[in-house]
Each structure stands twice: as structure tokens, then as C-alpha cells.
N, C-alpha and C positions, 0 to 999 in steps of 0.2 A: 139110643139113637143119636143123641148129642155127641156122645163120645166118638161114634162112627164118623160124624161130620167133621169133628175136630181133627181126626186122623187123616181124613181126606185133605183138609187144608194144609196140614203139615207136609203131606206128601207132595201136594201141588207146589208149595213154597220151595221145597227142596229141588224140585224139577226146574222151576224158574231160576233159582239161584245157580244151578248147574249150567243153565243156558246163558244167562246174562253176565256171570262173573268173568268169563273169558273176554267178553266184549269190553267191560270196564277196565279189565287189566290191560287189554290191548291199547285203549285210549291212553292210559297212564304211561304205558311203556312207549307209546308213540311220542308224546310230548317230551318224555325223558330222552328219547333218541335225538330229537332235534336240538334240545338244550345242550346235550353233550357235544353235538356238532358245533353249536354256537360257541361253547366253551373252548373248543379246540382252536378257534380263530383268535382267542385272546391270549395275551401274555399277562400272567397274574403274579407279579413279584411279591405281593403281600399275602397270598393265600386266601384271598376273599372267596374264591370258588372251591375251596377245599371240601365244603359240605355238599357239593354237587356229586353225589355218588349214585350209581344205578340201582343199588340194592336198598335205597331209601326212597320215601315218598318225595316227589318234587315239591310238594307244598311245604316241606321242611327245609328246602334249600335256601341259602342266603340270598336275599334280594328278590325273592319270588313271593307273590301273594296270589292265592287261589280264590276261586269263587267259594260261596258259603258251603256248597256241597262237595268242595274239594275235587271237582271233576275237571275244572278248566283253570288255566293260568290267566289271571286278570291283570297283574302288574309285574313289570320287571324293572327293578330299581338298583342299578349298580353305580350310582353317582359317586364321584370322588373316591374311587376304589384303586386308583393307580394303575388301571388297566391300559395296555397298549395293544397293538395289532389292528385288525380290521373288523368291520361289522359284517357278520355272516348273512348271506341272503336267506338262510334257513329261518330267519325271523318270520318270514312270510307264511310259514307253516303253523305258526301259533296264532290261529285266526281269531281266537277269543280275546286277545290282548287289547286292553284299553289304554294302558300307559307303558311307554318305554322311556326310561331315564338313564342315559349313558353319559350324562354331562360331567364336565370337569375330570376328564381322563386324558390319555395321550393317544387316542385312537386316530388312525390314519386311513387313507383310501377314500373312496366315494360313498355317498349315501345310497344304499341299495334301492333300485327302482322297484324291487319286489315288495317294498313296504306298502305298495298300492293294494296288495291283497288283504291287508289288515283292515277290513271294512268297519270293524268296531273300534278302531283306534281313535282315542280322543286327545291324548297328549303325547307329543313326540319331542323329547328334550335331548338334543345332541350338542348343546353349546359348550364352548371352552374345550375343544379338542384340536386336532390338527387335520381335520377332514378336508378333502380337496374335491375339485370338480364342480359341476353345476347342480342346481336343485333339480331333481328328477321331475319331469313334467307329469309323471304318474301320481305325484303327490296330490294333485288336484282331484284325484278320484276318491280321496278320503273324506267323504261327505260328512262324517261325524267329528272330524278333527276340530278341536276347540283351542288347543295350545300348540303352537309350532315355534320352538326356540332352537335355532341352529346357528346363532351368532358366535363370534369369537372363534372362527375357523379360517381356513384358507380357501373358502368356497369362491367360485368365480361365476361369470356369466351374468345374464340379466334376470330381473324378476319377471317371470312369464305372465302374460295376460290371463292365463288360466288360473292365476291365484284367486281371481274373482269367483271361482266355483266353490271355494271353501266358505260357504255362507254361514257356517256355525262357528267360524273362527272368532275367538275372543282375544287371544294374545298372539302377536306376530313379532318375533324377535330375530332379526337378520343383521344385527349390528356387528361391527369390527370384523368384517370380511373384505372381500375384494370384488364385490358386485359392481357392475357398471350399468350402462344404459340409463333408462329413466323410469320413473314411477308410472306404471300403467294406469290409465283412467279407470280400469276395471276394479281398482282398489275401492272405489266408491260402493261396490256391491257387498262389501263386508260390513253390513249394517250392525252386526253384533260386536264388532271389534271394539275393545276397550283399551288395549295397550299396543302401541305400534312403535317399535324401536328399530330404526334403520341407520343409526348414526355410524360415522367412521367407515364409510365405503367410498366408492368412486362413482356414485350415482350422479348423473347430471340431468339435463333437460329442465323442464319447468315443473312446478308443483301443480298437479291437475286440480281444477276447481271442484272436481267430484269428491275431493277430500272433505268438503263441507257436508257431505251426506252421511258421515260417520257420527251420527248423533250420540252414540253410546261412548265415543272415544273419550278417555280420561287422560291418557298420556300419549303424546306424539313427539318423538325425538328423532330429528333428521339432521343433526349437526354434523359438521366435518365431512361434507360431501362437496359436490360441485353444482348444486341446484342453482338455477339462475332465473331471471325474470322477476316479475312482481310477486309479492305475497298475495294470493287470491283473496278477494274480499269474502268469498264464501266461507273462509275459515272462521268468520264471525258466527257461523251457525253451529259450531261445536259447543253447544251449551253445557255439556258435561265435562269439558276439558279442564283439567287442573294443572297440567304441565305441558308447556309448549317450548320446545328447544329447536330452533332453526339456526343456531350459531355456526359461524365459520363456513358459510356458503358464498354464493355470488348473487344474492338477491339484490335487486335494484329498485328504484322508485321510492315511494314514500311508505311510511308505516300506515296500514289501513286503519281508518277510524272505526271500522266494524269490530275491532278487537274489544271495544267497550262492552259488547254483548256477552263476552266470556265471563259471566258473573261468578263462576266457580274457580277461575284461574288463580293459582297460587305462585306459579313459577313461569316467568316469561324471559326467554333468552334469545335475543336477536343479534348478539355481538358478532363482530368479524364479518360483516357483509359490506355492501356498497349502497346502503340505504341513504337517502338524502331527504331534503326538506326539513321541516320542523317536527319536533316531538308533538304528536297530537294531544291536545289538552284532555281529550276524552279518555286517555289512559287513567286519569284520576278517578274514573268510575269503577275501576277494578278494586273494589273495597276489600277483597280477600287476598289481594296480591301480597306476597311475602318477599319475593325476589324479582327485581327488574334489572336486566342487564342489556343495555343498548350501546355498549362501548365498541370502539373500533369500527365506526361507520363514518359517514359524511354528513351527519346531522348538524343543522345550523340553528340560528335563532337563539332565543333565550331558554333558560331552564324553566320548564313549565310543570314540573312534577311537584306536587304539594304533599308533604308528609302529613299535613293536617287532614287531608282526605283519605290518604292511604294509611290508615291507623295500624294496619298489620304489617306494613312494609318494614323489613329488617335490613335488606340489602338493596342499595341503589348504586348502579355502576353506569356512569355516562362518560367514561374516560375516552380519550383519543377520538374526539369529534371536532366540530367547528363551532361549538357553542360560544356565544358571546354574552356580554353584559355581566350581571351579577346574579345573586341568588334572590328569588322572590321574597318579599317582606314576610309573608305568612308561610314560609317554607316549613318552619317549626314554630308552633305557638308555645310560649313559656308555660301557659296554664295547661297545655295539652300533654298528656303522658305519651310521648312518642316512643315507638318501639324500634326506631331506626338505629341499627348497630354499626353498619358499614356504609360509608359515603365516599364514592370514588369519582372525582371530577377532574382527574389529571389530564394533561396534554390537550387542553382546549384553548380558547382565546378569551377566557374570562378575565375581567379587568376590574379596576377599582381597588378599594381598600379591602382588608380582611372582612369577609361577609359576617356582619354581626348576627345575622339571622341564624347562622349555624350554632351560635352559642346557646340557642334555646333547645338544641337537640341534645339534651343532657344525657341521653342513653347511648350516645355515640362511643364506640370503642375504637374504630378505625376511621381516620379522616385523611383523605389524600386529595390535596389541592395542587399538587406539583405540576410543573410544566405549563403554567399559565402566565398572565401578565398582571397578576395581583401585586400591588405595592403598598406603600405606607408602613406604619409601625405594626408590630404584633400587639394586639390589645392586651392589656393587663387582665381583662376579664377572661382570658383563655382558661383560667383555672375553674371556670364553671363546668367545663367538660370533665368532671371528676372520674368518669368511667374510661377515659381515653387510655388506650394501650399503645396505639401507633399514630404518630402525628407526622405527616409527610407534607412539608411546605417547600420543598426544594425547587430550584429552577424557576423562581419568580423574581420579583423586584422589591422584596421586603428590605426595609432599611431601618435605621435606628438601632437601639440596643435590644438585646434579648431581655424581656421583662423578668424580674425576679419571681413573679408569680408562677413561672414555669415550674418552679420547685414544688408547687402544691399539687401537681398532677402525679400523685404518688403511685398510680398504677401504670405509669408510662414505662414502656419497654423499648420503643424505638422512636428516635427523634431525628428526622431528616430535615436539615435546614440548609444544605449545601446549595451553591449556585445562586446566592442572593447578594445583597449589599449590606448585610448586618454589620454593625460597627461595635466598638467598645469591647469590654471584657466579658468573660464568662461569669454570670452572676454566682455569688457564693452559694445561693440557695440550690444550685444544681446538685449539691451534695445530699439533698433530701430524697433524691430519686433512687431509692434502694433497689428498685426492680429494673432500672434502666440497663438494657443490654447493648443497644447500638446507638452511638452518638456520632452523627455525620454532620460536621460543620464546615467542610472544605469549600474552597472558592468563595470566601466572603472577605470582609475587611476588618475582621476582629483582631484585637490587639491586647496589649497588657500581658501580664503573666498568667500562666495557667494556674488557677487556684488549687491549693492543696486539698480543698474540700472535695474536689472531683474524686479524690481517692476514696471517699466514703461511699461512692456508688459501686459497691463491691460485686454487683452482678454484671458489671460491664464486661463485655467480651470483644467489642469492636469500638475503637476510637479513631476517627479520621478528621484531622484538623489541617489537612494539606492546603497550601495556597492562602494563608492568612498572614497576619503580622504579629503573631504571638512572640513575646520576647521574654527575657529572663531565663531562669533555669527550668529544666524539667523537674517537676515536683520530686524532692528527694525521697518521699515516702510512697512513690508510685508502686512499690512492691506490694502494697496492700491489695492491689487489684489481682487477686488470685485466679480469676476466671478470664483474664485478658488474653485474647488470642491474636488480635490485630492492633498494632500501635502505629498509626500513620501520622507523623508530624512533619512531613517534608515541606520544604519551601516556606519556612517561617524565619524568624530572626532570633531563634533560641541560642543562648550562649552557655558557657560553663561546661562542665564535664557530663558525661553520661552517668546517671546515678547508679551506684553499685546495687541499690535495692531492686533495680530492674531485673536482676538475676533471680528474684523470688517470684516473678510472674511465670511460673513454671509451665503454664499452658500456652505461652506465647509462641505463635507460629510465624508471624510476620512482623518484622521490626524495620520501620522505614523512617530514618532520621536525616535523610539527605537534604542538601541545599539549606543548611543553617550555618551557624557560626560556632558550632561546638568545638571544644578543644580539650587537650589533655589525652591521656592514654585510655585504652579500653579497660573497663573493670574486669578483673578475673572472674567475677561472679556470673558473667554472661555464659560461662561454661555450664551453668545449672539449667540452661534453657534447652532441655533435651528434645523438645518438639519443634524447635526453631528450624525452619527450612528456607526462609527468605530473610536476608538482612542487607539493607542498602544504607550506606553511610557516606556516599560520595558528596563532594563539594562541601567539605567542612575543613577544620584545621586540626583534626585529630592527629596525634603524633605518638612517637615511641614505638618500641617493638610490640608485636602482638603477643598477648599472654599465651604461654605454652598450653594452658588448660583448654584453650579453644579447640584443641585437637580432639576433645571428647564430644564435640557436637557432631554426632554421627548422622543426623538427618538433614544437614545443610544441603541445599540444592542450588539456591541462587545467592551469590555473594558479590556485592559491588562496594569496594572500599576506594574507588578511584578518586583522584584529586584531593588527597590529604597529604599528611607528612609522615606517614608510617615508615618505619625503617626496619632493618634486621631481616630475618628470614621469613619466607612465605610458608614454611613448614606447618605452623599451627592450624592452617586452613585446609590441610590435606587429610584430615582424619575421617572425612565422610567419603563413602563410595558412591554417593548419590548426587555429586555436583553436576549441574547442567550448565551453569553460568558462573564464571570466575573472572571478575574485572578488577584489576589492581592498578590500572593506568595512572601515571603521573603521581608516583610516590617516591620514596627513597629506598625501596627494597633492594637488597644486595644478595650476594652469594649465588649459587646455582639454582636452577629449577629443581625443586624436590621431586623425586620419583613418585611420591605418593599421589601427585596430581593425576598420574596416568592410570590409577586404579579406578577412577570414575569413568567407566566406559560409556556413560550417557552424556558426557560433557559435549555441549554444543557450541559454547562461546568461551574462548580463553584469550583474555586481553591482559598482557603484562607490559605494555609499552611505557616508555619514558620512566624507567627506573635505572638501577645500576647493576642489573643482573649480568652475570658473567658465565664463562665456560661454554661448553658445547651443548646443543639441544639434544636431549637423550633420544636414542633411537626408538624408545617406547612410545614416542609421539605417534607413531604409525598405528598404534593400537586403538586410538580414539576414532573409531569408525563413524561416530555420530557427529563429529566436529564440523561445524558450519563456518565459524569465524575464528581465525587465529591471527593475533596481532602481537608480535614480539619486537616491534620497531623501537628505535632510540634506546638501545641498551648496548652492552659490550660483548655480545655473543660472537663466538668464533667458530671455526670448523667448516666443514663442507656439507652442503645439503644432500649431496649424492649418497652419503652414508645413511640417510634416513629414507625408508621406503614410503615416500609420500603417496604413492599410487593407491595405498589402502585408504586414504582419506577421501573416499568417493563422494561424500556429501559436502565437501569444503567449497564455500562460495567466496570467502575473502581470505587471502594469504598476504599478510603485511609484515615484511622483515626489513624494512628500510633502516638506514642509519645504524648499522652494526658493522661487524668486521668479518662477515661471511666471505669465504673464498672458494676457489675451485670453479667448476663448470656449473651452469644452470642445469638441474636434472631434467633429462628428457621425459622422465616419468610424470612431470607436471602435465604433459599432454593427455594423460589418462583421466584427469580430473574434469569430467564433463560438466560439472555444476559450477566450476570456478568462474566467478564474475569479476573479481578484482585481484590482480597480482602486482604487488609493489615491493620490489627488492632493490630499490634505488639506494645510492650512497653505501655501497659495499665494495668488495674487492673481487667480484666475480670476473672470470676471464673466459676465453673461448668464444664460440659463436652463439648467436641467438638460436635456440633449438627450433627447428622447423615444426616440431611436434606441438608447439604452442598453438599452431593453427587448428588443432583438434578441439581446442577449448571453445566450442561454438557459442557459448553463452557469455564469453568474456565481455565486460563493459569497460574495464580500465586495465591498461598494461603499462607499467612504469619500470623501466630498467635504467634509469638515469644515473650518471656518475658512477660507472663501473669501469672495467677494463675490457669490455667486450670488443671483439674484432670480427672480421669477415663481413659478409653482406647481409642486408635485411632479407630474411627468407620470404619468397613470394607467397608462401602459405599464410602469411599474415592477412592476406585478402580473404581468407576463409572466416575471419571474425566479423560476421555480418552485423553483430549487435554492438561492436566496439564503439565507445564514446570518447575515450581518452587514450592516446598513444604517445608515450614519452620515451624516446630513446637517446636523448641528448647527452653530451659529455661522455662519449665512449670513443672507440677507435674504429667505428664501423666504416666500411668502404663500399665501393661498387655503386651501382645506380639505385635510385628509388624504384622499387618494383611497381610496374603499372597496375598490378593486381590490387593495389591499395584503393583503387576506385570502388572495389566491392564493399569496402567498409562504409556503407552509405550513412551510418548514424554517427560518424565521427564529428565531434564538435571541438576537439582540441588535438592538434597534431604538432609535436615538437621533435624535430630531427637534427637540431643544431649542434655545433661543436663536435663534428665528426670529420670524416675524410671522404664523404660521399662525392661521387663524380658523375659525369654524364649530364644530360639535360633534365630539367624538371618535366616529368611526364605530363602531357596535356590531360591525361585521364584524371588528374587531381581536381580538375574542374567539376567532376561528377559528384564531389562530396558536398552536396547542397546544404547539409546541416552544419558544416564547419563554421563555428561562431567565435569561440574564445580566442584562438590564435592559430596561425599557420607560421611556424618558425623553422626555416631551412638555413639559417645564418651560419657563418663560420664553417663552410664546407668548401668543396672545390667544384661546385656545379657550374656548368658552362651553357653556351647556347643562349637563346632568347627566352624571355619570360613568356610562357604560353598565354595567349589571350583568354583561354578558358578559365583562368583564375578569376576573370571578371564575372563568372557565373556564380561565384560564392557570395551571394547577396547578403548572407547573415554575418559575414566575416567582420570582426571588430579590430583585429591586430594582424599585421602582415610584416614579417621580417625576413628579407632575402639578402641581407647585408653580408659583406665579407665573403663573396664568391667570385666567380669569373664570368658572370652573366654579361651579355653584350646585346647590342641592338637597342631598340626604343622601348620605353614603357608603353605597353599596350593601352590604347585609348579605352578599352573595355574596363580597365582597372579604375578609371575615373568614375565609373557608374556604381562603385561599391558604396552605397549610401550609409551602411552601418559602420564603415571603417573609421576608427578614430585614432589609429596609430599605424604608421608605415615606416619602414626603414629599408632602403635599397642602396645605401652607401657602400663604398669600397667594392665597386664592381667595374665593368667596362661599358656602362650604359651611355647612351648619347641621345640627343634630340630633345624635344620639348617635353617638359613635365605637364601632364594633364592639368588643366586649369582648376579642376575641383580639388587638387592637392595643394593649392596655394596657401591654405591655412596651416599646413604642417611645418615644423621647424626646418631650417635649411640643412641642419645636420643629418636629416633623413636622406639627403640626396648627394652629399659631398663625396669627394675623392672618387670620382668615376672617370677612368681613362677612356681612350678611344673616342675622343671628341667631346666628352662630357655632356652634362645635362644643362639645360637653360630654361628660363621661364620661372615665374614665381613658385617657390620663395627664393630662387636663385636669380642671377642677373637675367635681364630680358634677352631674347634671341635676336640676332642682327640680320639674318637672311630670311627673306620672304619670297614666296612665289604665288602671284595671284592673291596677294593679301595675306599669305601664309608664309612663314619662314621655311626656306628650303635648306636642308642639311645635306652635306656631301658625305658619301661613304668613305671608308678608310682607303680604298683603292683610288678614289677620286682625289682625296687629299694628298696621297703619295705622288700621283701624277702631277699635281700642281707644284708640289715642292721640287720635283725633278726639273720641270720646265723653268721655274724661277732660277734655280742654281745654274742650269745650262745657259740661259739668256744672260745672266749676270757675268758669267765667265767670258762669253763672247764680247760683251761690251768692254770689259776690263782689258782684254787682249787688244781690241781695236784702239782704245785710248792710249795704251802703251805704245802701239805702233805709231800713232800720230805724234806723240811727244818725241819719240826718237827722231822721226823725220824732221820735225821743227828744229830740234837741236842741231841736226846735221846741216840744214840750210842756213841757220844762223851762223854757224862756223864758217861756211863758205863766204857769206856776205862780209863777215868780219875780216877775213883774209884779204878779200878784194879791196876793201876800203883802206886798208893799211898801205896799199900800193899807190893811191891817189895823192894830189897836192894837199898841203896842209889846209889852205883856205877853204877849198871845196869841202874838205872833210868837216871842218868846224861849222860851216854854214849848214851842211846837211844834218849835223848832229844837233844844232839848235832847233831846226825844224822838227827833228825827231823828238826832242824833249817836249816841245809844245804839243805835239800829237799824243805823245804818251801821257802828258799831264791831262790834256783834254779827255783822253780815253779813260783815265783813272777817275775823273770827275763823273763822267757819264756812267761808267760801270758801277761806281759807288752808289749812284742813285737807283739804277734799274737793273743791274745784272749781278749774278753770282760769279761771273768769270772775270773779275777785276784783275787778276794776275796774268791774264792772257794779253800780250802786246801785239795786236794785229798789224800795227803800222810798220813794225820792223820787218814783217813778212812782206808787206807791200813794197817797201823800199828795196828789199832783196829782189823782188820781181822786176822793179824798174831797172835795177843795176844789172840784171841778168842779160845775157846776150839775146839778141832778137829771136834766135831760133828756139830759145828755152823760155821766153817770156810767157807765151800762151800756156805753156805747160804749168807754170807756177800759178798763174791766175786760175786755171781750171781746177787745180787741186784745192785751193783755199777759197774758192768762189763763195761758198756758203758763209764763211766767216767774214770775208771781205764785205759782202753785201750787208751782212749784219752790222758791221762796224760803220759802214757808210750810213746806213739807216739811223744808227745811233747818233752819228755826228750831225745829222740834219736837225735833231732836237737839241743840240748842244750849242748854247749861245756863245760859248768861248770860241768855237770854230766859226 
């Protein structure tokens, strides 16, 4: 019977198996189907999904975890698998999934809204991909979701209010995305939230006070956003909080005292906000605090943080605030074992002497007091900080000598003392700092020789002694510093040669010895510095030819040997194809420009001025497409610029070729250099006209074509140079008129057009150049017409030279109002009239040699004609009319006088003839009477008349002797003289 029952059971089991096996197989094949569809959306370069095969159980596939009965997929973890592609919406068909981890891949596209169907989903990790779009609102339907980490993507949009529906959420990570908007107050409904990371987005608004309802919150990071307003006091209710990071936002107001209640807080970062007021003393109640960063705010008052209370504090950063005073006396107690490792108080307004209280913080490794007003001497007790690795005291007012005890800080790696007033020499004990890597002492008053003991600091990689008074030789054994990368000794008083051992500092990258008194040749050993890319030796007395071995320095990028006495060829500096700056100004280099220079296609500055270089400029110059600054002035270059395709130098801003022997025409291709700001080709032998194409250089600031052989007119296109400051065209053969378009050069402050053959009038538009200041020089031309009154509008003008022209008319009164003018010259013109009274202080030579009536008034002679209290001056036509009238009147008077004298002589002859016919007695008697008359007339005339040689009595006698019919005629003719003589005789006592 039992056997029969057992057979029935077996039969029943076989029937059930035959019924349910297809069902189970269908479920397995269904999940497999959707997984294969999911796989098809991924790009799998590393074969992570190669195990996903349809003929195998899905529970054996890589990244998949099934339930215990192997019936359902529980977890899908493909994190950090190198996958790309998109997330398939078919995930929604795997409804038993609890965990999806696709983090740290290169997935793109949006987050599928179909995830909302995964009602059992507890963890969704999609961070560190390249996902885009907004957070699907359907995510709020995942009621069982505990972990949502979707940060480090390109997600946008706002955090929806529906986020408050995820009441089981414990971890929310949305950092490093592009979310905007504000934090919804519904965030307070996530009462189980423990970690909330939203840093580095574009979220603004205020921090809702509901944040204080998250009692379970342990970490809250909202740094690097735009949150503003006050920090809510409710934040003091986050009793479980261990990490609070609100750095780099726009929080204002004061730090809430309620932070004292965050008894579990270990990390507090409020740096980079706009917080003000004083640091609340209540911060000292946070006894578990390890890191406190309040830097880069507007906090004032005294430092109120006490390391004695905060025994676990390791990092205190209060830099870049407005803190004043000193350090509290009990900041660190000597008997207290402080854990403080890092103390940053830089860029405040702390004052007083070096805070002795810090010397009790013996655990300090990094101390930064830079950028304050701390003064006095550095204390010898500084060596109590035995653990110190970085000491930053720069930009204060420390004085005195550097204490020898500095050598006892044997763990020291960085010593920044620049920007103080430290004096004296470098203590010999500096050589004990075997771990020292960086030594910055620049901008102090240190002197004496650099001790050779410094070369015992064999870990040194950076030395900067710029701007001190170190003297003597560079230590000859400096080659011991095998790790040296930067040697900056500029602007000291070092003498002697560059030591040859320097060539053994094979890691040296920057060598700066400029502004010293070094002399002698360069040592050939410098060619060993294969990593050297910057070397500046300018303003020394180094001499001799360059060692040929320097050609081996293939990494050279910046070279400045200017203002020395080097000679010979430039060739040794052309071995590098990486040159960006080459400045050899003011030496004695000779020969031609070596072609090797033009292999450095990244060259931006080439300055070879004031040498003895010769020959033509190679056409390969046009290959330097990155060139910004080219200065070849004061050499002996020849040839024509037209043979060089300068239009390829499209980035050129300065072209300086003055004082050479260039000839030919100015290339029209210069007009294609749109970035050109300065063009100086003065003192050459250029001929032809000024190219109108220069008007295309719209960014030109200075144009100097002085002392060439240019002819033709000034092109009106010069008015297109709206940013031009300086225009110098003097000493050429330019002709024609000054173009009125020059008024468009509104920013001109120096204009020199002298010593040409310019004609026409001075354009009144020149008065529109309101910024003209240095000089307006139009002298030695052929300009005519009157001085335009508009020049009086140039109120900034300091010098005006209009001399040696053909200007006429008066000096405009408006010129007298140029209050900034301290030199004027209008001599050698045809000006006339009164000089404005405000010019009386100028020398007379400024107004001399003016024809056309001339000038008068101080500083010349005063003017003689006035009208109504003012001098009246005649025009040229009036003067000519007066002269003609005077000449005509004088001629008439002379002719009339000649006529009278002839008539008198003729009458006298008649009288004389008639008298000779009378008796002798009568004649003698009459003659006696005549003599007396004549005598008397002479006496009278001698006293009162200029006509003493006129004898009127003889004429009267002739009238008496005349026949009666003619007597009236004689008396009538000479009546005026007769009466005049009679009147004279009345006053004559002799008569």
C-alpha cells in the first residue's frame, strides 16, 4: 500500500514539473531577453559583457546578482567597466532590481523616466558619467529608494519639490553637475537623510531653515554654489552632523552662535563667503572639531579661537579676513599637547611683534602669517617649532637680522621671508637645513656675501634673492645644488664672473642674474644645462663672444642678454627651436642675423637693437607668424623691406627699424597688419610716398616716419587711425595740404609735421584734437593763411611751434587761453598785431622776424596805436594807401617850392637890373637900408625861424621899385611872407 502511495507521489511530481518548468524557463528567458536588449545599448571596449550569453544562466553573468532562489535579478553592478552608450529604458522591465550601479563609466543621454517602474529599487548609482538632461520627476515614485547618487554628470534643471517624497532616502548625491534653482524646503521631509552632497553646481537662493529638521544628517556639503542670505540658525539642530561644508557661496551676515550645539562636528568650512562680524567665541565649544576654515570672508575683531579648548583641532585657517590685534595669550599652552598642525592667518591686519604664543604650538608643521602688519625681530626661540616644514612670514614688516637659530628647524622645507625689511647677511647656519627646498628672501634689505654654506642645502630647488643688496661673488661651489631648478639673484650688487660650476646644476630651468655687476665671459659649462629654458643676464658688464657650445641648449625659450658688452656672432643662441623671446639689445654683436633664429616658429619677441649687425634682413623673417615685437633699430641693416613678405606677420604689434640704412619704398603690405600698434622706421633712406594702406592699421598707436626721403602728400586715410597717440612725419619732403581728416585721430597727444614742404592753410579741424598734449609742431613748412582760432581749444597742449612758415594775420586771442602751454614759437612768419598778454612770459625770440607789420606787445615793444583804450592796427592795404598818399603829397610840395624859388630868383634879377640904371647916391642909400633890414631879419630869424636864408626885404624893395601897375601884383603874390616878416619885425628891438 505504501509503495502504491509513493508511486502516486512520483507521478504527481512529474506532472507538476511538466507544468511549471515551462513557466520558470519563460521567466529566465524573459530577463535574459531584456538584459540582452540592455547590452545592445552599451559599447563594451573591454569585453566586460562577454559572459552575457543567452544559452547560459543570467545568474552567472558578469555584474549580476540573483536572489537566493536564482529566480530574480537583485543587483546589477557594472561600475567602472569602461562602458559608453546610453541607458536602456528596458531596465524598467527588471522589476525585482534593488540596486543599479552604472557609476564611473562614459554613459551619455538622459536618465530614463522608466526607472519609476522599479518599485523595489533601493540604490541608484549613476555618478561619474556624462549623462545629460534633468532629473526625471518620476524618480519621486521610488518610495523604497535609499541611495541616489547621480553627481559628476552634465545634468541640468532644478531640484524638484517632489524630492521630498523619497522619505526613505539616506544618501543624496547631486554634486558636480549643472543644477540651478534653489534648494526646495521640502528637503526637510527627508528625515532619514544622512549624507547630502550638492557641491559644485549653480544652485542659488537661500538655504531653507527646514534643513534643520534633518536630525540624522551626518554630512552636508553645499560648497561652490551661489547660495546667499544668512546661514539659518536652525542648522544648530543637526546634532548628528560631522561635516559641514558651505564654502565658496555668497552667505552674508554673521556666523550663527547656534553652531556650538553641533557637538559631533569634526569639519567646518565656511571659507569664501561674505560673512562679517566677529568669530563667535562659542566655536570653542566644538571639542571634536578637527578642521576649521573661515578664510576669505569679511570677519573682523580679534582671533578668538583657542587651541587649548579645541584639543582635536589640527587645521585652523583664518586667512584673508579683517582680523586685527594679535594672538590670544592662551592660544596654545606650553604644557598642553596641542594637535594643531596647520595655522593659516595670512592676509589679515594682525599687528605687533611676532606672536610668542604660537611658539607653544610645538606640533605646528605649517605656519602662515604672511600679508599682515607684524613687525619687530624674528625671535631666536623660533627653533622651538621643531616640527615646522613650511614657514611663511612674507609681506610683513619684520626687520633686523635673520636669527642663526633658523638653522635648527631641520625639518624645514619652505622658508618664505620676502617682502620684509630684514637686514644683514644670511646666517651660516642656513647650511644645516638639509631638507630645505624653497628659499624666498626677495624684496628685503639683506646684504653681504652669499655664504658658501648655502650650497650644503642640497635639497634646494628654488632660490629667490631678488631685490636685496647681496654683494661679492656667486658661491663658486654652487654646482653642489644638484636639485636646483630656479636661481633668481636679480637686482643685487653681485660682482665677478658667473661660476663655471653652475653648469653642474643640471636640473636648472630658470637662471636670472640680471641687474647686477657681473663681468667676464660666459662659462662654456652653461651648455650642460639641458633643461634650461629661461636665462636673463641683462644689465651687467658681461663681455666677450658667446661660447659656441651654447648652441647645444635645445630647450631655450626666453633669452635676455641685453645691456651687456657681448660681441661676435649671435649664432650660439640659435640652436633651440623653442625660442619665444630673444632680447640682445645694446651689446656689440656684429655680422648678419643668423638664419637659425627663424627656425623658432613660436618666437614672439625679437629685439636686436643697438648692436653692429649688418647685411639685409633675411626673407625668412616672414615665417615667424607668432611674432609680436620686432626691434632691429640702431644697426647697419640695408636693403629694401618690400622684398620681405611682412603681411604674414599678422600678430605683429611693434615694428621698430629706425636708425638703419633701409631704402626703397615703404611696403604697402604693412596695411595688412591689423594688430600693428607701433611703426617706427625713422632715420632711414625710404623714399616714395606714405602708403595710404597704413590707414588700415586701425590699432596703430605710434607712427614715426621721421628723417627719410618721403615725398608726396599726407594720405587722408591717416584719419582712419582712431587710436593713434603719436604721429611723427618731420624731416621729409612731404608736400600738399594737411588733410582735414586728421581730426578723426581723437587720441593724438603728439603731432610733428615739421621740416617738410607742406602748403595751404592749417586746417581748423585740428582744434578737434582735444587730447593733444606733448607738442603740435608744424614749423619749417610753407603754410599760409591765418592761425585758426580753434587751436585755442587744445587745452592740454604744452608746446606749439608754427615758426618758419608764411602765416599772416593776428595771433588769435583764443591761444592766450591755453593754460598748459609752456613753450610757443611763431617766429619767421608774417604775423602782425598785438601778442596776447598771457604770452608775456615767453622769450622774445618766439615772436621775432614777422613781416607784414610785425608783432608788438610784451615780450616785444609795446604797441603805439590804440582805439578806445586799445591799440588799432592797420591792414596791409591801409598801410599801402597811406604810403602812396604821403609820397604824392610830398611830390606836390616839392614841385611848388621849386616853382616859388624860380619866381623869386627871376624877380630878383629884374630888380638888380633896374637899380643899375639909377644914380649912384640913391643906390648906396637904398643899399644901406637894405643891409640893415637884412641884418635885422637875420637876427630875428636866427632866434625864431627856420627860414633864416630867406630875404623878404629884397622882395619888398622890388615891389616898391616896380611900376604902379605891377605893384599890387607883387604884394599879392608874397603877401603871406610879407606879413610874416612884418610881424617878426614888430618883436625885433633893432628895428
